[in-house]
Structures are given as C-alpha cells and as structure tokens.
C-alpha positions in Angstrom: 73.2 93.2 101.7 76.8 94.2 102.0 79.6 92.6 100.0 83.1 91.7 101.1 86.0 90.5 98.9 88.4 88.2 100.7 91.7 87.2 99.1 93.4 83.9 100.0 90.0 82.5 101.1 90.8 78.8 100.3 92.1 77.9 103.8 92.9 79.1 107.3 91.8 82.6 108.4 90.5 83.5 105.0 88.2 80.4 104.8 86.9 80.9 108.3 86.3 84.6 107.7 84.4 83.9 104.5 82.2 81.5 106.3 81.5 83.8 109.2 80.6 86.8 107.1 78.3 84.6 105.1 76.6 83.5 108.3 76.2 87.1 109.3 74.3 87.8 106.1 77.0 89.3 103.8 77.7 88.5 100.2 81.2 87.0 100.1 83.5 87.0 97.1 86.0 84.3 98.1 89.1 84.5 95.9 91.8 81.9 95.5 94.5 81.1 93.0 92.5 78.1 91.6 89.1 76.9 92.3 90.0 73.4 93.4 88.8 74.2 97.0 85.7 76.0 95.9 83.5 73.0 96.7 84.1 73.5 100.5 81.7 76.5 100.3 78.9 74.6 98.5 76.6 74.9 101.5 76.9 78.7 101.7 74.5 80.2 99.2 75.9 83.7 99.5 79.6 82.8 99.0 80.8 82.9 95.4 84.3 81.8 94.6 86.5 83.5 92.0 90.0 82.7 90.6 92.5 85.4 91.5 96.3 85.4 91.5 97.1 88.4 93.7 100.6 88.6 92.1 99.1 89.2 88.7 97.4 92.6 88.4 95.4 91.6 85.3 94.0 88.6 87.2 93.1 90.9 90.1 91.5 93.4 87.7 89.4 90.8 86.0 88.3 89.3 89.3 87.3 92.6 90.9 85.4 93.7 87.8 83.5 90.4 87.7 82.6 90.7 91.4 81.2 94.2 90.8 79.3 92.9 87.8 77.8 90.1 90.0 77.0 92.0 93.1 76.8 95.6 91.9 78.9 97.0 94.7 81.8 96.0 97.0 81.8 97.4 100.5 84.9 95.8 102.1 88.2 94.4 100.7 90.0 92.0 103.1 93.6 91.6 101.9 94.3 88.3 103.5 96.5 86.4 101.0 100.0 86.0 102.3 103.0 83.7 102.6 105.6 83.1 105.3 109.1 81.9 105.4 111.7 81.6 108.2 115.4 81.0 107.4 118.7 82.8 107.7 118.7 85.6 105.1 122.0 84.3 103.7 120.3 81.1 102.8 116.9 82.6 101.7 116.7 82.0 97.9 115.8 84.8 95.6 112.8 82.8 94.5 111.5 82.9 98.1 112.3 86.6 98.3 110.3 87.3 95.1 107.4 85.2 96.3 107.2 87.0 99.7 107.4 90.4 98.1 105.0 89.7 95.2 102.4 88.1 97.5 102.6 90.1 100.7 103.3 93.5 99.1 102.3 93.6 95.5 99.2 91.4 96.3 97.9 94.1 98.5 98.9 96.9 96.2 97.2 95.3 93.2 93.8 94.7 94.8 93.8 98.1 96.6 94.7 100.0 93.5 92.0 98.3 91.4 89.3 98.9 94.1 89.9 102.5 95.2 88.1 104.1 92.1 85.1 101.9 92.9 85.1 103.0 96.5 85.7 106.7 95.6 82.8 106.7 93.1 80.5 105.2 95.8 81.8 107.6 98.5 82.4 104.7 100.9 84.5 101.6 101.3 86.9 99.8 103.7 90.2 98.1 103.1 91.5 95.7 105.8 95.0 94.6 105.4 96.2 91.5 107.3 99.4 92.5 109.0 101.4 90.8 111.7 103.4 91.3 114.9 106.2 91.1 112.3 105.1 94.5 111.1 105.5 96.2 114.5 108.6 94.4 116.0 111.5 92.3 114.7 112.7 88.8 115.4 115.5 86.7 113.9 115.4 84.6 110.8 112.5 86.3 109.0 114.1 89.4 107.7 112.4 89.4 104.3 109.0 88.5 105.9 109.5 91.5 108.2 110.3 93.7 105.2 106.9 92.8 103.7 104.9 93.3 106.8 106.5 96.6 107.7 105.7 97.7 104.2 102.0 96.7 104.8 102.0 98.9 108.0 103.6 101.9 106.3 101.4 101.6 103.2 98.2 101.3 105.3 99.1 104.3 107.5 100.0 106.5 104.6 97.0 105.5 102.5 94.7 106.3 105.5 95.7 110.0 105.2 94.9 110.0 101.5 91.5 108.4 101.6 89.9 109.5 104.9 88.1 112.5 103.3 86.5 110.2 100.8 84.9 108.0 103.5 87.3 105.1 102.6 88.5 103.6 105.8 91.8 101.7 106.1 92.4 99.2 108.9 95.1 96.6 109.7 94.6 93.4 111.6 97.4 91.4 113.3 96.3 87.9 114.1 97.4 85.6 116.9 99.4 82.5 116.2 96.9 80.1 114.5 97.1 76.3 115.1 98.3 74.5 112.0 99.8 71.1 111.2 102.6 72.8 109.1 105.2 72.8 111.8 104.6 69.3 113.0 105.6 68.1 109.5 109.0 69.6 109.8 111.9 68.0 111.6 113.0 69.5 114.8 116.6 69.3 113.5 115.8 71.5 110.5 118.6 73.9 111.6 121.1 71.2 110.6 120.6 72.2 106.9 122.3 75.6 107.6 126.0 76.5 108.2 127.1 75.7 111.8 127.2 79.4 112.7 123.4 79.5 112.4 122.5 76.1 113.7 122.0 76.6 117.5 120.2 79.9 117.1 118.0 78.7 114.3 117.1 75.5 116.1 116.1 77.5 119.2 114.1 79.9 117.1 112.3 77.1 115.3 111.4 75.4 118.6 110.0 78.7 119.8 107.8 78.9 116.8 106.6 75.4 117.3 105.7 76.1 120.9 103.7 79.2 119.9 101.8 77.4 117.2 100.9 74.6 119.6 99.4 77.2 121.9 97.8 79.0 119.0 94.1 79.7 118.5 91.7 78.3 115.9 91.1 80.4 112.7 87.5 80.8 113.7 88.7 82.9 116.7 90.5 85.3 114.3 87.6 85.4 111.9 85.4 86.7 114.7 88.0 89.4 115.6 88.2 90.5 112.0 84.4 90.7 111.8 84.3 92.9 114.9 87.0 95.1 113.4 85.1 95.5 110.1 81.9 96.4 112.0 83.6 98.8 114.5 82.5 102.4 113.8 85.6 103.8 115.6 88.3 105.5 113.5 91.0 103.1 114.5 93.9 102.0 112.2 95.4 99.0 114.0 93.5 96.0 115.4 94.9 92.9 117.0 93.5 89.9 118.8 96.9 89.0 120.3 98.2 90.2 123.6 101.8 89.3 122.6 101.5 91.5 119.6 100.5 94.4 121.7 103.2 93.8 124.3 106.0 93.3 121.8 104.9 96.5 119.9 104.9 98.5 123.2 108.3 97.2 124.3 109.8 97.7 120.8 108.6 101.3 120.9 110.0 102.2 124.3 113.1 100.1 124.8 116.6 100.7 123.3 117.3 98.3 120.4 119.9 96.3 122.4 117.6 95.9 125.3 114.7 94.8 123.1 116.9 92.2 121.4 118.0 90.9 124.8 114.3 90.5 125.7 113.7 88.5 122.4 116.7 86.3 122.9 115.5 85.5 126.4 112.1 84.5 125.1 113.6 82.2 122.6 
C-alpha cells in the first residue's frame, strides 16, 4: 500500500484529496497546524493526522520522521498548504508578506528538503507542488502572492533537472477556482478601505474574483484531478484542471506585455 503525505489537509482541496486517496487504497498522512479538525477523518481507517507547521522546519522534520516510522516508506509528497491575499501592495502589511512567503515558499522548501534523502535512498518518490494560474500569468492586487507562486514554478522546474536521474518525479498542479464562502463574508465595498486612487480598480477586481468563485468547482473535482496527475506515468511537469489557466498562460507567453494587460483589464 502506497503512502502520501498531504500538507494543509484540514480543509478544502487538501481534505478532499486526503479522503479520495484513502478511498483509492492509499495510506494518507494528513498534516495540519493543529489537530482540532482531525476528527473529520475518523471514518477513514487509513488516514492518520499529524501536527505540522510548514513554516517551522523542525515541526516538518519531526512530522516526516514520525510518518516514516509509522508507515515505513513515503511515496508521494503533496505540498498543498498555502495562503492567499489580495490588496494593493502599498497597503499589504509586512506581516502578510511574511505569512505569504513563509507558507507558500518556505513551506514547500522545508518539506521537500526533509523528504528528498528518503526518496533518494528508496530510489523513487514524487513531489507534487500546488501552484496556481498566478504562477504563470500576472493580475493586479496580488503582487506578493504572484511572487510566491512564480517561486513555486521556478523551484519545481529547476528541481526536476536535479532529481530526474534518481527516479524522483516533480509535478505542479494548478487548480481551478474552488467554491468557498470566504468571499461572501466580505463586503462588496471592501475597496473603500484603500486610498481613492485604488478604489475603483480594486472594487472591479474584487467583484471579478467573487464572480469566479461563484462559478468555481467543488474541491472534490480538484482532488480527482490531483489523483490522476499523481497516477499519470507520463513525464509531465505541469498539470491543470482549469481551461482559464491554460488560456492565460498561453496568452501571457505569446502577447506583448501591454497587450496582455489590456486583455486582463477587459476581463475585469
């Protein structure tokens, strides 16, 4: 029976992916910052929950070593834990910047660095990093989030060169917009909290995000796409379940910057 470690497994895509892999007969090490939500997996006998703060390398190391002790071997690491923020960069707090970088970049670095020796010794392994359309094309009011996701893409692509002769495969997965109640809790006039120079553009951007989320897919849809990516024998780096991600990436690569930005402004 194969074993997968999933970070950020307490909710959303992480939770749905843990449940799906369990149903498919895998051992699942579901990690989360605290174990308050571990009870939601009580009906899944092959899911074990572990405390892990991806921002703390010692916490990651202790967790990974415990998983290896419990299961003997890890076959796949799914770096799913991540945070998101949208705001004008000028008004993004340094606390938010630190949280985005520590979770979205260092979180992946920590778990990957701890697990590579285990994969190398076993002469096999897979690391799947959850990326985003934000790692392939750019949009307004999420500059720091873009920074982290472009880092994920670059890190994954470079690491693929280093590890391919060790039978350690690297993949990225960019999900679709997932339905959530988060945006419905925020006032549509949220842009009013920013200086007037930002208000109209940010309000339009925020409305665009809300529309996308309302049309989003369920996390179970993304879990199935991740499962297929993990099981795919092809030597492919980037996977996505979202047509818009593929379209935006294509246009970003072929259009001049000014033309691409006009396209984005038109969409918003």
